[in-house]
PDB file of N, CA, C and O in Angstrom:
ATOM      1  N   MET A   1       0.843  -1.174   0.000  1.00  0.00           N
ATOM      2  CA  MET A   1       0.000   0.000   0.000  1.00  0.00           C
ATOM      3  C   MET A   1       0.895   1.245   0.000  1.00  0.00           C
ATOM      4  O   MET A   1       1.866   1.293   0.754  1.00  0.00           O
ATOM      5  N   PRO A   2       0.590   2.255  -0.829  1.00  0.00           N
ATOM      6  CA  PRO A   2       1.432   3.453  -0.884  1.00  0.00           C
ATOM      7  C   PRO A   2       1.321   4.268   0.402  1.00  0.00           C
ATOM      8  O   PRO A   2       0.302   4.253   1.091  1.00  0.00           O
ATOM      9  N   ARG A   3       2.398   4.970   0.695  1.00  0.00           N
ATOM     10  CA  ARG A   3       2.402   5.815   1.886  1.00  0.00           C
ATOM     11  C   ARG A   3       1.657   7.110   1.593  1.00  0.00           C
ATOM     12  O   ARG A   3       1.762   7.672   0.503  1.00  0.00           O
ATOM     13  N   ARG A   4       0.902   7.572   2.584  1.00  0.00           N
ATOM     14  CA  ARG A   4       0.155   8.812   2.415  1.00  0.00           C
ATOM     15  C   ARG A   4       1.097  10.006   2.516  1.00  0.00           C
ATOM     16  O   ARG A   4       2.047   9.995   3.298  1.00  0.00           O
ATOM     17  N   VAL A   5       0.828  11.018   1.729  1.00  0.00           N
ATOM     18  CA  VAL A   5       1.592  12.260   1.758  1.00  0.00           C
ATOM     19  C   VAL A   5       0.606  13.402   1.963  1.00  0.00           C
ATOM     20  O   VAL A   5      -0.369  13.521   1.220  1.00  0.00           O
ATOM     21  N   LEU A   6       0.854  14.247   2.971  1.00  0.00           N
ATOM     22  CA  LEU A   6      -0.018  15.371   3.281  1.00  0.00           C
ATOM     23  C   LEU A   6       0.782  16.671   3.231  1.00  0.00           C
ATOM     24  O   LEU A   6       1.996  16.671   3.430  1.00  0.00           O
ATOM     25  N   THR A   7       0.097  17.764   2.965  1.00  0.00           N
ATOM     26  CA  THR A   7       0.722  19.083   2.937  1.00  0.00           C
ATOM     27  C   THR A   7       0.108  19.927   4.043  1.00  0.00           C
ATOM     28  O   THR A   7      -1.111  19.956   4.212  1.00  0.00           O
ATOM     29  N   GLY A   8       0.965  20.614   4.798  1.00  0.00           N
ATOM     30  CA  GLY A   8       0.463  21.438   5.890  1.00  0.00           C
ATOM     31  C   GLY A   8       1.437  22.533   6.264  1.00  0.00           C
ATOM     32  O   GLY A   8       2.415  22.788   5.561  1.00  0.00           O
ATOM     33  N   ARG A   9       1.150  23.180   7.391  1.00  0.00           N
ATOM     34  CA  ARG A   9       1.938  24.304   7.863  1.00  0.00           C
ATOM     35  C   ARG A   9       2.466  23.989   9.257  1.00  0.00           C
ATOM     36  O   ARG A   9       1.731  23.464  10.094  1.00  0.00           O
ATOM     37  N   VAL A  10       3.729  24.303   9.513  1.00  0.00           N
ATOM     38  CA  VAL A  10       4.335  24.045  10.827  1.00  0.00           C
ATOM     39  C   VAL A  10       3.773  25.047  11.823  1.00  0.00           C
ATOM     40  O   VAL A  10       3.823  26.257  11.605  1.00  0.00           O
ATOM     41  N   THR A  11       3.234  24.518  12.930  1.00  0.00           N
ATOM     42  CA  THR A  11       2.685  25.393  13.963  1.00  0.00           C
ATOM     43  C   THR A  11       3.543  25.420  15.218  1.00  0.00           C
ATOM     44  O   THR A  11       3.413  26.333  16.033  1.00  0.00           O
ATOM     45  N   SER A  12       4.425  24.428  15.390  1.00  0.00           N
ATOM     46  CA  SER A  12       5.302  24.407  16.561  1.00  0.00           C
ATOM     47  C   SER A  12       6.582  23.669  16.216  1.00  0.00           C
ATOM     48  O   SER A  12       6.556  22.619  15.574  1.00  0.00           O
ATOM     49  N   ASP A  13       7.719  24.240  16.655  1.00  0.00           N
ATOM     50  CA  ASP A  13       9.008  23.580  16.458  1.00  0.00           C
ATOM     51  C   ASP A  13       9.805  23.548  17.755  1.00  0.00           C
ATOM     52  O   ASP A  13      11.035  23.496  17.733  1.00  0.00           O
ATOM     53  N   LYS A  14       9.105  23.579  18.881  1.00  0.00           N
ATOM     54  CA  LYS A  14       9.776  23.674  20.178  1.00  0.00           C
ATOM     55  C   LYS A  14      10.354  22.359  20.656  1.00  0.00           C
ATOM     56  O   LYS A  14      11.213  22.346  21.538  1.00  0.00           O
ATOM     57  N   MET A  15       9.896  21.241  20.084  1.00  0.00           N
ATOM     58  CA  MET A  15      10.406  19.940  20.493  1.00  0.00           C
ATOM     59  C   MET A  15      11.692  19.617  19.731  1.00  0.00           C
ATOM     60  O   MET A  15      11.957  20.191  18.675  1.00  0.00           O
ATOM     61  N   ASP A  16      12.482  18.702  20.270  1.00  0.00           N
ATOM     62  CA  ASP A  16      13.720  18.299  19.617  1.00  0.00           C
ATOM     63  C   ASP A  16      13.407  17.259  18.548  1.00  0.00           C
ATOM     64  O   ASP A  16      12.827  16.214  18.845  1.00  0.00           O
ATOM     65  N   LYS A  17      13.792  17.543  17.303  1.00  0.00           N
ATOM     66  CA  LYS A  17      13.609  16.648  16.157  1.00  0.00           C
ATOM     67  C   LYS A  17      12.141  16.347  15.847  1.00  0.00           C
ATOM     68  O   LYS A  17      11.835  15.342  15.205  1.00  0.00           O
ATOM     69  N   THR A  18      11.240  17.211  16.298  1.00  0.00           N
ATOM     70  CA  THR A  18       9.810  17.018  16.056  1.00  0.00           C
ATOM     71  C   THR A  18       9.164  18.361  15.760  1.00  0.00           C
ATOM     72  O   THR A  18       9.477  19.363  16.401  1.00  0.00           O
ATOM     73  N   VAL A  19       8.264  18.377  14.788  1.00  0.00           N
ATOM     74  CA  VAL A  19       7.473  19.564  14.513  1.00  0.00           C
ATOM     75  C   VAL A  19       6.001  19.175  14.517  1.00  0.00           C
ATOM     76  O   VAL A  19       5.648  18.031  14.229  1.00  0.00           O
ATOM     77  N   THR A  20       5.147  20.140  14.848  1.00  0.00           N
ATOM     78  CA  THR A  20       3.709  19.933  14.776  1.00  0.00           C
ATOM     79  C   THR A  20       3.225  20.571  13.492  1.00  0.00           C
ATOM     80  O   THR A  20       3.497  21.742  13.229  1.00  0.00           O
ATOM     81  N   VAL A  21       2.497  19.788  12.682  1.00  0.00           N
ATOM     82  CA  VAL A  21       2.056  20.256  11.372  1.00  0.00           C
ATOM     83  C   VAL A  21       0.530  20.289  11.362  1.00  0.00           C
ATOM     84  O   VAL A  21      -0.121  19.303  11.707  1.00  0.00           O
ATOM     85  N   LEU A  22      -0.035  21.432  10.963  1.00  0.00           N
ATOM     86  CA  LEU A  22      -1.472  21.599  10.846  1.00  0.00           C
ATOM     87  C   LEU A  22      -1.864  21.343   9.395  1.00  0.00           C
ATOM     88  O   LEU A  22      -1.414  22.042   8.488  1.00  0.00           O
ATOM     89  N   VAL A  23      -2.711  20.328   9.184  1.00  0.00           N
ATOM     90  CA  VAL A  23      -3.167  19.970   7.840  1.00  0.00           C
ATOM     91  C   VAL A  23      -4.636  20.334   7.719  1.00  0.00           C
ATOM     92  O   VAL A  23      -5.472  19.847   8.479  1.00  0.00           O
ATOM     93  N   ASP A  24      -4.945  21.200   6.749  1.00  0.00           N
ATOM     94  CA  ASP A  24      -6.325  21.610   6.484  1.00  0.00           C
ATOM     95  C   ASP A  24      -6.878  20.804   5.316  1.00  0.00           C
ATOM     96  O   ASP A  24      -6.156  20.476   4.375  1.00  0.00           O
ATOM     97  N   ARG A  25      -8.172  20.489   5.392  1.00  0.00           N
ATOM     98  CA  ARG A  25      -8.846  19.861   4.260  1.00  0.00           C
ATOM     99  C   ARG A  25     -10.250  20.432   4.186  1.00  0.00           C
ATOM    100  O   ARG A  25     -10.784  20.932   5.176  1.00  0.00           O
ATOM    101  N   ARG A  26     -10.836  20.353   3.015  1.00  0.00           N
ATOM    102  CA  ARG A  26     -12.188  20.862   2.817  1.00  0.00           C
ATOM    103  C   ARG A  26     -13.115  19.693   2.536  1.00  0.00           C
ATOM    104  O   ARG A  26     -12.842  18.864   1.668  1.00  0.00           O
ATOM    105  N   VAL A  27     -14.217  19.635   3.281  1.00  0.00           N
ATOM    106  CA  VAL A  27     -15.213  18.577   3.084  1.00  0.00           C
ATOM    107  C   VAL A  27     -16.580  19.215   2.871  1.00  0.00           C
ATOM    108  O   VAL A  27     -16.868  20.290   3.397  1.00  0.00           O
ATOM    109  N   MET A  28     -17.401  18.546   2.106  1.00  0.00           N
ATOM    110  CA  MET A  28     -18.738  19.071   1.865  1.00  0.00           C
ATOM    111  C   MET A  28     -19.682  18.612   2.972  1.00  0.00           C
ATOM    112  O   MET A  28     -19.681  17.441   3.350  1.00  0.00           O
ATOM    113  N   HIS A  29     -20.487  19.538   3.489  1.00  0.00           N
ATOM    114  CA  HIS A  29     -21.466  19.209   4.516  1.00  0.00           C
ATOM    115  C   HIS A  29     -22.542  18.322   3.882  1.00  0.00           C
ATOM    116  O   HIS A  29     -23.042  18.631   2.800  1.00  0.00           O
ATOM    117  N   PRO A  30     -22.901  17.215   4.556  1.00  0.00           N
ATOM    118  CA  PRO A  30     -23.831  16.272   3.934  1.00  0.00           C
ATOM    119  C   PRO A  30     -25.241  16.824   3.690  1.00  0.00           C
ATOM    120  O   PRO A  30     -25.917  16.373   2.765  1.00  0.00           O
ATOM    121  N   ILE A  31     -25.691  17.772   4.482  1.00  0.00           N
ATOM    122  CA  ILE A  31     -27.042  18.310   4.323  1.00  0.00           C
ATOM    123  C   ILE A  31     -27.030  19.645   3.577  1.00  0.00           C
ATOM    124  O   ILE A  31     -27.771  19.830   2.611  1.00  0.00           O
ATOM    125  N   TYR A  32     -26.185  20.574   4.033  1.00  0.00           N
ATOM    126  CA  TYR A  32     -26.204  21.927   3.486  1.00  0.00           C
ATOM    127  C   TYR A  32     -25.367  22.089   2.222  1.00  0.00           C
ATOM    128  O   TYR A  32     -25.463  23.115   1.549  1.00  0.00           O
ATOM    129  N   LYS A  33     -24.556  21.102   1.891  1.00  0.00           N
ATOM    130  CA  LYS A  33     -23.734  21.100   0.672  1.00  0.00           C
ATOM    131  C   LYS A  33     -22.749  22.259   0.596  1.00  0.00           C
ATOM    132  O   LYS A  33     -22.315  22.635  -0.493  1.00  0.00           O
ATOM    133  N   LYS A  34     -22.399  22.820   1.728  1.00  0.00           N
ATOM    134  CA  LYS A  34     -21.384  23.863   1.764  1.00  0.00           C
ATOM    135  C   LYS A  34     -20.055  23.215   2.143  1.00  0.00           C
ATOM    136  O   LYS A  34     -20.025  22.208   2.850  1.00  0.00           O
ATOM    137  N   PHE A  35     -18.964  23.799   1.669  1.00  0.00           N
ATOM    138  CA  PHE A  35     -17.661  23.274   2.016  1.00  0.00           C
ATOM    139  C   PHE A  35     -17.228  23.814   3.368  1.00  0.00           C
ATOM    140  O   PHE A  35     -17.337  25.010   3.638  1.00  0.00           O
ATOM    141  N   ILE A  36     -16.735  22.915   4.216  1.00  0.00           N
ATOM    142  CA  ILE A  36     -16.308  23.242   5.568  1.00  0.00           C
ATOM    143  C   ILE A  36     -14.829  22.910   5.691  1.00  0.00           C
ATOM    144  O   ILE A  36     -14.365  21.906   5.152  1.00  0.00           O
ATOM    145  N   ARG A  37     -14.089  23.755   6.403  1.00  0.00           N
ATOM    146  CA  ARG A  37     -12.675  23.475   6.648  1.00  0.00           C
ATOM    147  C   ARG A  37     -12.533  22.581   7.864  1.00  0.00           C
ATOM    148  O   ARG A  37     -13.058  22.888   8.934  1.00  0.00           O
ATOM    149  N   ARG A  38     -11.833  21.494   7.701  1.00  0.00           N
ATOM    150  CA  ARG A  38     -11.492  20.610   8.818  1.00  0.00           C
ATOM    151  C   ARG A  38      -9.976  20.600   8.931  1.00  0.00           C
ATOM    152  O   ARG A  38      -9.282  20.590   7.914  1.00  0.00           O
ATOM    153  N   SER A  39      -9.451  20.603  10.148  1.00  0.00           N
ATOM    154  CA  SER A  39      -8.007  20.603  10.324  1.00  0.00           C
ATOM    155  C   SER A  39      -7.602  19.598  11.390  1.00  0.00           C
ATOM    156  O   SER A  39      -8.387  19.246  12.271  1.00  0.00           O
ATOM    157  N   LYS A  40      -6.370  19.151  11.289  1.00  0.00           N
ATOM    158  CA  LYS A  40      -5.839  18.185  12.235  1.00  0.00           C
ATOM    159  C   LYS A  40      -4.348  18.434  12.407  1.00  0.00           C
ATOM    160  O   LYS A  40      -3.656  18.801  11.458  1.00  0.00           O
ATOM    161  N   ASN A  41      -3.856  18.230  13.635  1.00  0.00           N
ATOM    162  CA  ASN A  41      -2.431  18.376  13.922  1.00  0.00           C
ATOM    163  C   ASN A  41      -1.743  17.021  13.870  1.00  0.00           C
ATOM    164  O   ASN A  41      -2.272  16.028  14.368  1.00  0.00           O
ATOM    165  N   TYR A  42      -0.567  16.987  13.268  1.00  0.00           N
ATOM    166  CA  TYR A  42       0.246  15.779  13.206  1.00  0.00           C
ATOM    167  C   TYR A  42       1.619  16.089  13.783  1.00  0.00           C
ATOM    168  O   TYR A  42       2.149  17.181  13.577  1.00  0.00           O
ATOM    169  N   ALA A  43       2.192  15.142  14.498  1.00  0.00           N
ATOM    170  CA  ALA A  43       3.566  15.257  14.965  1.00  0.00           C
ATOM    171  C   ALA A  43       4.448  14.589  13.918  1.00  0.00           C
ATOM    172  O   ALA A  43       4.261  13.414  13.603  1.00  0.00           O
ATOM    173  N   ALA A  44       5.407  15.335  13.379  1.00  0.00           N
ATOM    174  CA  ALA A  44       6.262  14.818  12.307  1.00  0.00           C
ATOM    175  C   ALA A  44       7.722  14.891  12.713  1.00  0.00           C
ATOM    176  O   ALA A  44       8.137  15.799  13.433  1.00  0.00           O
ATOM    177  N   HIS A  45       8.491  13.925  12.243  1.00  0.00           N
ATOM    178  CA  HIS A  45       9.916  13.831  12.560  1.00  0.00           C
ATOM    179  C   HIS A  45      10.708  14.779  11.674  1.00  0.00           C
ATOM    180  O   HIS A  45      10.583  14.743  10.450  1.00  0.00           O
ATOM    181  N   ASP A  46      11.523  15.627  12.290  1.00  0.00           N
ATOM    182  CA  ASP A  46      12.394  16.579  11.595  1.00  0.00           C
ATOM    183  C   ASP A  46      13.812  16.331  12.100  1.00  0.00           C
ATOM    184  O   ASP A  46      14.248  16.948  13.072  1.00  0.00           O
ATOM    185  N   GLU A  47      14.524  15.433  11.442  1.00  0.00           N
ATOM    186  CA  GLU A  47      15.811  14.928  11.935  1.00  0.00           C
ATOM    187  C   GLU A  47      16.822  16.030  12.226  1.00  0.00           C
ATOM    188  O   GLU A  47      17.529  15.961  13.231  1.00  0.00           O
ATOM    189  N   HIS A  48      16.905  17.047  11.367  1.00  0.00           N
ATOM    190  CA  HIS A  48      17.962  18.049  11.500  1.00  0.00           C
ATOM    191  C   HIS A  48      17.472  19.372  12.078  1.00  0.00           C
ATOM    192  O   HIS A  48      18.204  20.361  12.051  1.00  0.00           O
ATOM    193  N   ASN A  49      16.263  19.408  12.592  1.00  0.00           N
ATOM    194  CA  ASN A  49      15.680  20.614  13.200  1.00  0.00           C
ATOM    195  C   ASN A  49      15.760  21.828  12.278  1.00  0.00           C
ATOM    196  O   ASN A  49      16.143  22.912  12.718  1.00  0.00           O
ATOM    197  N   VAL A  50      15.404  21.660  11.006  1.00  0.00           N
ATOM    198  CA  VAL A  50      15.490  22.771  10.058  1.00  0.00           C
ATOM    199  C   VAL A  50      14.161  23.488   9.881  1.00  0.00           C
ATOM    200  O   VAL A  50      14.153  24.644   9.457  1.00  0.00           O
ATOM    201  N   CYS A  51      13.050  22.857  10.187  1.00  0.00           N
ATOM    202  CA  CYS A  51      11.734  23.474   9.990  1.00  0.00           C
ATOM    203  C   CYS A  51      11.469  24.513  11.066  1.00  0.00           C
ATOM    204  O   CYS A  51      11.829  24.340  12.230  1.00  0.00           O
ATOM    205  N   GLN A  52      10.822  25.611  10.639  1.00  0.00           N
ATOM    206  CA  GLN A  52      10.474  26.677  11.556  1.00  0.00           C
ATOM    207  C   GLN A  52       8.972  26.949  11.454  1.00  0.00           C
ATOM    208  O   GLN A  52       8.318  26.527  10.500  1.00  0.00           O
ATOM    209  N   VAL A  53       8.441  27.653  12.443  1.00  0.00           N
ATOM    210  CA  VAL A  53       7.009  27.965  12.467  1.00  0.00           C
ATOM    211  C   VAL A  53       6.655  28.763  11.211  1.00  0.00           C
ATOM    212  O   VAL A  53       7.334  29.729  10.864  1.00  0.00           O
ATOM    213  N   GLY A  54       5.588  28.348  10.541  1.00  0.00           N
ATOM    214  CA  GLY A  54       5.134  29.035   9.337  1.00  0.00           C
ATOM    215  C   GLY A  54       5.582  28.385   8.049  1.00  0.00           C
ATOM    216  O   GLY A  54       5.065  28.727   6.985  1.00  0.00           O
ATOM    217  N   ASP A  55       6.533  27.451   8.104  1.00  0.00           N
ATOM    218  CA  ASP A  55       6.991  26.774   6.892  1.00  0.00           C
ATOM    219  C   ASP A  55       5.889  25.893   6.327  1.00  0.00           C
ATOM    220  O   ASP A  55       5.120  25.287   7.072  1.00  0.00           O
ATOM    221  N   LYS A  56       5.822  25.828   5.003  1.00  0.00           N
ATOM    222  CA  LYS A  56       4.899  24.917   4.340  1.00  0.00           C
ATOM    223  C   LYS A  56       5.670  23.623   4.081  1.00  0.00           C
ATOM    224  O   LYS A  56       6.700  23.635   3.406  1.00  0.00           O
ATOM    225  N   VAL A  57       5.172  22.513   4.616  1.00  0.00           N
ATOM    226  CA  VAL A  57       5.901  21.247   4.525  1.00  0.00           C
ATOM    227  C   VAL A  57       5.014  20.142   3.975  1.00  0.00           C
ATOM    228  O   VAL A  57       3.787  20.214   4.036  1.00  0.00           O
ATOM    229  N   ARG A  58       5.665  19.119   3.437  1.00  0.00           N
ATOM    230  CA  ARG A  58       4.965  17.890   3.047  1.00  0.00           C
ATOM    231  C   ARG A  58       5.458  16.807   3.988  1.00  0.00           C
ATOM    232  O   ARG A  58       6.659  16.686   4.232  1.00  0.00           O
ATOM    233  N   ILE A  59       4.527  16.016   4.518  1.00  0.00           N
ATOM    234  CA  ILE A  59       4.888  14.942   5.433  1.00  0.00           C
ATOM    235  C   ILE A  59       4.436  13.618   4.839  1.00  0.00           C
ATOM    236  O   ILE A  59       3.432  13.539   4.131  1.00  0.00           O
ATOM    237  N   GLU A  60       5.206  12.578   5.148  1.00  0.00           N
ATOM    238  CA  GLU A  60       4.919  11.253   4.613  1.00  0.00           C
ATOM    239  C   GLU A  60       4.775  10.267   5.758  1.00  0.00           C
ATOM    240  O   GLU A  60       5.503  10.330   6.749  1.00  0.00           O
ATOM    241  N   GLU A  61       3.832   9.365   5.608  1.00  0.00           N
ATOM    242  CA  GLU A  61       3.593   8.344   6.623  1.00  0.00           C
ATOM    243  C   GLU A  61       4.796   7.402   6.679  1.00  0.00           C
ATOM    244  O   GLU A  61       5.385   7.074   5.649  1.00  0.00           O
ATOM    245  N   CYS A  62       5.154   6.970   7.887  1.00  0.00           N
ATOM    246  CA  CYS A  62       6.289   6.054   8.048  1.00  0.00           C
ATOM    247  C   CYS A  62       6.021   5.133   9.239  1.00  0.00           C
ATOM    248  O   CYS A  62       4.943   5.159   9.832  1.00  0.00           O
ATOM    249  N   ARG A  63       6.997   4.342   9.565  1.00  0.00           N
ATOM    250  CA  ARG A  63       6.865   3.444  10.709  1.00  0.00           C
ATOM    251  C   ARG A  63       6.764   4.279  11.993  1.00  0.00           C
ATOM    252  O   ARG A  63       7.204   5.428  12.004  1.00  0.00           O
ATOM    253  N   PRO A  64       6.205   3.735  13.058  1.00  0.00           N
ATOM    254  CA  PRO A  64       6.115   4.508  14.304  1.00  0.00           C
ATOM    255  C   PRO A  64       7.505   4.836  14.854  1.00  0.00           C
ATOM    256  O   PRO A  64       8.329   3.948  15.073  1.00  0.00           O
ATOM    257  N   ILE A  65       7.744   6.124  15.071  1.00  0.00           N
ATOM    258  CA  ILE A  65       9.013   6.573  15.636  1.00  0.00           C
ATOM    259  C   ILE A  65       8.867   6.743  17.144  1.00  0.00           C
ATOM    260  O   ILE A  65       9.814   6.514  17.895  1.00  0.00           O
ATOM    261  N   SER A  66       7.679   7.146  17.582  1.00  0.00           N
ATOM    262  CA  SER A  66       7.358   7.234  19.007  1.00  0.00           C
ATOM    263  C   SER A  66       5.861   7.007  19.146  1.00  0.00           C
ATOM    264  O   SER A  66       5.203   6.597  18.190  1.00  0.00           O
ATOM    265  N   LYS A  67       5.325   7.268  20.321  1.00  0.00           N
ATOM    266  CA  LYS A  67       3.900   7.004  20.564  1.00  0.00           C
ATOM    267  C   LYS A  67       2.993   7.785  19.613  1.00  0.00           C
ATOM    268  O   LYS A  67       2.032   7.229  19.081  1.00  0.00           O
ATOM    269  N   ARG A  68       3.289   9.071  19.394  1.00  0.00           N
ATOM    270  CA  ARG A  68       2.437   9.918  18.553  1.00  0.00           C
ATOM    271  C   ARG A  68       3.009  10.187  17.172  1.00  0.00           C
ATOM    272  O   ARG A  68       2.307  10.691  16.296  1.00  0.00           O
ATOM    273  N   LYS A  69       4.270   9.858  16.973  1.00  0.00           N
ATOM    274  CA  LYS A  69       4.968  10.307  15.767  1.00  0.00           C
ATOM    275  C   LYS A  69       5.095   9.189  14.740  1.00  0.00           C
ATOM    276  O   LYS A  69       5.900   8.272  14.905  1.00  0.00           O
ATOM    277  N   THR A  70       4.288   9.272  13.668  1.00  0.00           N
ATOM    278  CA  THR A  70       4.354   8.275  12.600  1.00  0.00           C
ATOM    279  C   THR A  70       4.468   8.954  11.239  1.00  0.00           C
ATOM    280  O   THR A  70       4.097   8.369  10.221  1.00  0.00           O
ATOM    281  N   TRP A  71       4.975  10.177  11.215  1.00  0.00           N
ATOM    282  CA  TRP A  71       5.148  10.941   9.985  1.00  0.00           C
ATOM    283  C   TRP A  71       6.545  11.537   9.962  1.00  0.00           C
ATOM    284  O   TRP A  71       7.101  11.842  11.017  1.00  0.00           O
ATOM    285  N   ILE A  72       7.131  11.711   8.759  1.00  0.00           N
ATOM    286  CA  ILE A  72       8.411  12.391   8.623  1.00  0.00           C
ATOM    287  C   ILE A  72       8.258  13.524   7.612  1.00  0.00           C
ATOM    288  O   ILE A  72       7.437  13.442   6.698  1.00  0.00           O
ATOM    289  N   VAL A  73       9.045  14.570   7.778  1.00  0.00           N
ATOM    290  CA  VAL A  73       9.036  15.705   6.856  1.00  0.00           C
ATOM    291  C   VAL A  73       9.871  15.328   5.642  1.00  0.00           C
ATOM    292  O   VAL A  73      11.032  14.943   5.779  1.00  0.00           O
ATOM    293  N   ILE A  74       9.275  15.440   4.438  1.00  0.00           N
ATOM    294  CA  ILE A  74      10.025  15.091   3.226  1.00  0.00           C
ATOM    295  C   ILE A  74      10.309  16.312   2.356  1.00  0.00           C
ATOM    296  O   ILE A  74      11.162  16.251   1.469  1.00  0.00           O
ATOM    297  N   GLU A  75       9.612  17.413   2.595  1.00  0.00           N
ATOM    298  CA  GLU A  75       9.811  18.604   1.778  1.00  0.00           C
ATOM    299  C   GLU A  75       9.499  19.831   2.608  1.00  0.00           C
ATOM    300  O   GLU A  75       8.548  19.839   3.390  1.00  0.00           O
ATOM    301  N   ARG A  76      10.315  20.885   2.433  1.00  0.00           N
ATOM    302  CA  ARG A  76      10.118  22.125   3.194  1.00  0.00           C
ATOM    303  C   ARG A  76      10.186  23.304   2.244  1.00  0.00           C
ATOM    304  O   ARG A  76      11.195  23.500   1.567  1.00  0.00           O
ATOM    305  N   ASN A  77       9.118  24.094   2.189  1.00  0.00           N
ATOM    306  CA  ASN A  77       9.023  25.265   1.310  1.00  0.00           C
ATOM    307  C   ASN A  77       9.392  24.941  -0.133  1.00  0.00           C
ATOM    308  O   ASN A  77      10.050  25.743  -0.797  1.00  0.00           O
ATOM    309  N   GLY A  78       8.981  23.785  -0.623  1.00  0.00           N
ATOM    310  CA  GLY A  78       9.227  23.411  -2.004  1.00  0.00           C
ATOM    311  C   GLY A  78      10.567  22.737  -2.255  1.00  0.00           C
ATOM    312  O   GLY A  78      10.769  22.162  -3.325  1.00  0.00           O
ATOM    313  N   ALA A  79      11.483  22.792  -1.301  1.00  0.00           N
ATOM    314  CA  ALA A  79      12.795  22.153  -1.463  1.00  0.00           C
ATOM    315  C   ALA A  79      12.756  20.799  -0.789  1.00  0.00           C
ATOM    316  O   ALA A  79      12.565  20.707   0.423  1.00  0.00           O
ATOM    317  N   SER A  80      12.939  19.742  -1.574  1.00  0.00           N
ATOM    318  CA  SER A  80      12.817  18.407  -0.996  1.00  0.00           C
ATOM    319  C   SER A  80      14.116  17.998  -0.306  1.00  0.00           C
ATOM    320  O   SER A  80      15.217  18.290  -0.773  1.00  0.00           O
ATOM    321  N   PHE A  81      13.948  17.330   0.792  1.00  0.00           N
ATOM    322  CA  PHE A  81      15.061  16.687   1.480  1.00  0.00           C
ATOM    323  C   PHE A  81      14.493  15.487   2.189  1.00  0.00           C
ATOM    324  O   PHE A  81      13.360  15.520   2.668  1.00  0.00           O
ATOM    325  N   VAL A  82      15.269  14.428   2.261  1.00  0.00           N
ATOM    326  CA  VAL A  82      14.810  13.208   2.915  1.00  0.00           C
ATOM    327  C   VAL A  82      15.726  12.952   4.096  1.00  0.00           C
ATOM    328  O   VAL A  82      16.843  12.466   3.913  1.00  0.00           O
ATOM    329  N   PRO A  83      15.278  13.269   5.310  1.00  0.00           N
ATOM    330  CA  PRO A  83      16.113  12.980   6.466  1.00  0.00           C
ATOM    331  C   PRO A  83      16.258  11.480   6.648  1.00  0.00           C
ATOM    332  O   PRO A  83      15.319  10.722   6.403  1.00  0.00           O
ATOM    333  N   GLN A  84      17.421  11.060   7.073  1.00  0.00           N
ATOM    334  CA  GLN A  84      17.658   9.638   7.264  1.00  0.00           C
ATOM    335  C   GLN A  84      17.239   9.245   8.663  1.00  0.00           C
ATOM    336  O   GLN A  84      17.819   9.700   9.649  1.00  0.00           O
ATOM    337  N   VAL A  85      16.219   8.391   8.745  1.00  0.00           N
ATOM    338  CA  VAL A  85      15.772   7.866  10.022  1.00  0.00           C
ATOM    339  C   VAL A  85      16.792   6.819  10.445  1.00  0.00           C
ATOM    340  O   VAL A  85      17.314   6.091   9.602  1.00  0.00           O
ATOM    341  N   ALA A  86      17.081   6.735  11.737  1.00  0.00           N
ATOM    342  CA  ALA A  86      18.135   5.874  12.266  1.00  0.00           C
ATOM    343  C   ALA A  86      18.094   4.477  11.650  1.00  0.00           C
ATOM    344  O   ALA A  86      17.127   3.734  11.818  1.00  0.00           O
ATOM    345  N   ALA A  87      19.166   4.138  10.934  1.00  0.00           N
ATOM    346  CA  ALA A  87      19.268   2.819  10.315  1.00  0.00           C
ATOM    347  C   ALA A  87      19.928   1.872  11.305  1.00  0.00           C
ATOM    348  O   ALA A  87      20.720   2.306  12.141  1.00  0.00           O
ATOM    349  N   PRO A  88      19.613   0.583  11.221  1.00  0.00           N
ATOM    350  CA  PRO A  88      20.265  -0.378  12.108  1.00  0.00           C
ATOM    351  C   PRO A  88      21.778  -0.402  11.881  1.00  0.00           C
ATOM    352  O   PRO A  88      22.248  -0.312  10.748  1.00  0.00           O
ATOM    353  N   ALA A  89      22.517  -0.522  12.958  1.00  0.00           N
ATOM    354  CA  ALA A  89      23.980  -0.490  12.891  1.00  0.00           C
ATOM    355  C   ALA A  89      24.526  -1.643  12.065  1.00  0.00           C
ATOM    356  O   ALA A  89      25.533  -1.481  11.375  1.00  0.00           O
ATOM    357  N   ALA A  90      23.882  -2.808  12.120  1.00  0.00           N
ATOM    358  CA  ALA A  90      24.359  -3.977  11.378  1.00  0.00           C
ATOM    359  C   ALA A  90      24.295  -3.716   9.864  1.00  0.00           C
ATOM    360  O   ALA A  90      25.185  -4.140   9.126  1.00  0.00           O
ATOM    361  N   ALA A  91      23.272  -3.035   9.410  1.00  0.00           N
ATOM    362  CA  ALA A  91      23.128  -2.761   7.984  1.00  0.00           C
ATOM    363  C   ALA A  91      24.185  -1.768   7.509  1.00  0.00           C
ATOM    364  O   ALA A  91      24.638  -1.858   6.367  1.00  0.00           O
ATOM    365  N   VAL A  92      24.583  -0.833   8.353  1.00  0.00           N
ATOM    366  CA  VAL A  92      25.601   0.130   7.986  1.00  0.00           C
ATOM    367  C   VAL A  92      26.968  -0.535   7.895  1.00  0.00           C
ATOM    368  O   VAL A  92      27.737  -0.248   6.978  1.00  0.00           O
ATOM    369  N   GLU A  93      27.279  -1.426   8.844  1.00  0.00           N
ATOM    370  CA  GLU A  93      28.576  -2.093   8.850  1.00  0.00           C
ATOM    371  C   GLU A  93      28.681  -3.129   7.729  1.00  0.00           C
ATOM    372  O   GLU A  93      29.773  -3.365   7.212  1.00  0.00           O
ATOM    373  N   ALA A  94      27.561  -3.750   7.348  1.00  0.00           N
ATOM    374  CA  ALA A  94      27.589  -4.807   6.354  1.00  0.00           C
ATOM    375  C   ALA A  94      27.775  -4.266   4.946  1.00  0.00           C
ATOM    376  O   ALA A  94      28.242  -4.996   4.072  1.00  0.00           O
ATOM    377  N   SER A  95      27.424  -3.012   4.699  1.00  0.00           N
ATOM    378  CA  SER A  95      27.556  -2.472   3.339  1.00  0.00           C
ATOM    379  C   SER A  95      29.034  -2.242   3.001  1.00  0.00           C
ATOM    380  O   SER A  95      29.802  -1.791   3.851  1.00  0.00           O
ATOM    381  N   PRO A  96      29.436  -2.556   1.745  1.00  0.00           N
ATOM    382  CA  PRO A  96      30.856  -2.407   1.364  1.00  0.00           C
ATOM    383  C   PRO A  96      31.253  -0.985   1.154  1.00  0.00           C
ATOM    384  O   PRO A  96      32.408  -0.707   0.832  1.00  0.00           O
TER     385      PRO A  96
END
């Protein structure tokens, strides 16, 4: 199954290697047929602490990093970067 990718805005960067991202979406009301804004906060992994409040970021679903954190930042203000999540030590030593 493909990993989900969401776009949002950083609302907090006070944690170490973690940012809070606010993702807005628009849904149609089932009765009134008007579009309503729904939003949700996600905790995303920011390995190098480069994201700041107000940045527009793309986050991608990943394996659980902590209790609340299952997303990583893959793009910041249009510039893509892929932070390396801690790889197992055995895999690093085994590579030539």
